[in-house]
C-alpha positions, 0 to 999 in steps of 0.5 A: 544648748547641748544636743544628744542623739535620739535613739535610731531616729537620726535626730540630735535633740536638745538635752533640755526640751519642752514639755507642753502638758502645762500649756494645755491644762490641768495645771491651773490657769494658763494664757495662750499668749504667754504659752506662745511666748514661752515656746518661742523663747525656748526655740530662741535658746536652742530647744528643738524638741517639743513633747505634747499629747492629744489630751493636753487641753483637748488639743490646745497644746498641739494647736499651740505647737502647730502655731509655733512651727508655722512662725519659725523657720528652725527645725522643730521636732514634735512628739505627741501621744495617743490613747488617753482619749479612750473612755474607758481607757482599756487595752481593747481600745488600742485598735487600728480604728481608734489609733488611726482616728487619734492620729488624724486628729493630731495631724489636724491639730498640729497642721502637719502631714506627718507626725515626727514621733507618736507615743502610746500614752501610758496604755494599760500594761496588757497593751505591751503584750499586744504585738498587733498594736505595734503592727498598726503603728508600723502601718501608719509609718508605712502610710506616711502618717508617722515618721517614728513611734515610741511609748510613754510608760508608767512602769519600768516593766512596761519600758522593758517590754516595749523595747523588745519591739524593734521599731519602738524608737523612744521611751518616755518615763518618769525619772527624776530625783524622786524616781531612781529605779529606771537607771538600775536596769532599764537604762542599760537595756535601752542603750544596748538597743539604741532606744532614746529616753525622754525623762518626764515629770523631771521636777516632780510636778514642781516639788523639786523647784523648792518653791512648795510650802506646807500651805501651798494652794493649787487651783481646782483644775490643777491635778496637784489639787485633785490627783494626790491619791490617784483620783483622776489618773495614775498617782505617780503622775502627781509629785512622782507618787510621793506623800506631799509632806514627806517630799517637802522634807526631802527637798529641804535636804536637797536644798542644802546640797544644791551647788552654788550658782544653780537653782533647785530647778537647774540642780534637778535637771542637771542631775537627770543629765548626769545619766548618759542614757537619757536623751533629754529632760522635758520640763514644762514652762508656762512663761518665758522666764521658766523656759529660760531657767530650765534651759540654762541647766543644759550648760551647767557643769557636771555634779560631783560624785559627792553630790550625786551620792548625797542625792542617793542618800536622801532618796534612800532615806525619804523616798525609796519605800514610797515609790521604788517598787511601785513604778 
């Protein structure tokens, strides 16, 4: 496993970490026993950073990670998120009362006295223009409820605004072979401010595994079945906002340039790690075998300039017009 500095936190975290959305919900059926086995296998292989949220299975994912920490002696850093419990999900809801309540609930779920890293969970864009929200987070740090805080964002614009606040330590943003825009300006600015970058949705909701087919079926409670056009939340969260059939075409071309000895999963994750501004990629895993495949990508050799250029060509040909200027 490779480790990278997470901004100004002082932590060194695994370059391939563990995203816990899938073990919480909206990814089809999942079994807690198998989820725990995947979490433990990740720790066995050197993962020390786990990303979750209070809405993943209505706290299910947080509780599983709390159980993991009770069962292990290794240093494990846990990032969770707050804000999406709001209904309606509006900027005015990001106030002291609500944020404090969300934090208290996550502390209980995680069975801890202080949250390592709390992230605002893709709040409405106006929140990034409300300094008082970040003042509340500063107060929660001062009170010992949080060690650090950051943001999870939908748009590059939001990421650039967020890092103007000096105590935002991390930004979580969609970055993968179907989402290149963060690397154009945001990465440079984040490096200047020593802000950690967490690459979320690194496999484009599984599309970049190369296992999807035109007739693939998804469970009714899997967001890939019900959110392709943004019916439940931002469209960009599902297949990175790319039309399903177009994405399949692009993946076929990516398969043709996948280096020998790498799976498509590992190719996609290794591509992300080629960008030194990125602290870690956070793929999900429901089973130990998935965790093993993900984690192996951290120790694979760098991709060649030729391969990197081909990935960009495929993006420009199939994906650019669909996503580049939207997020």
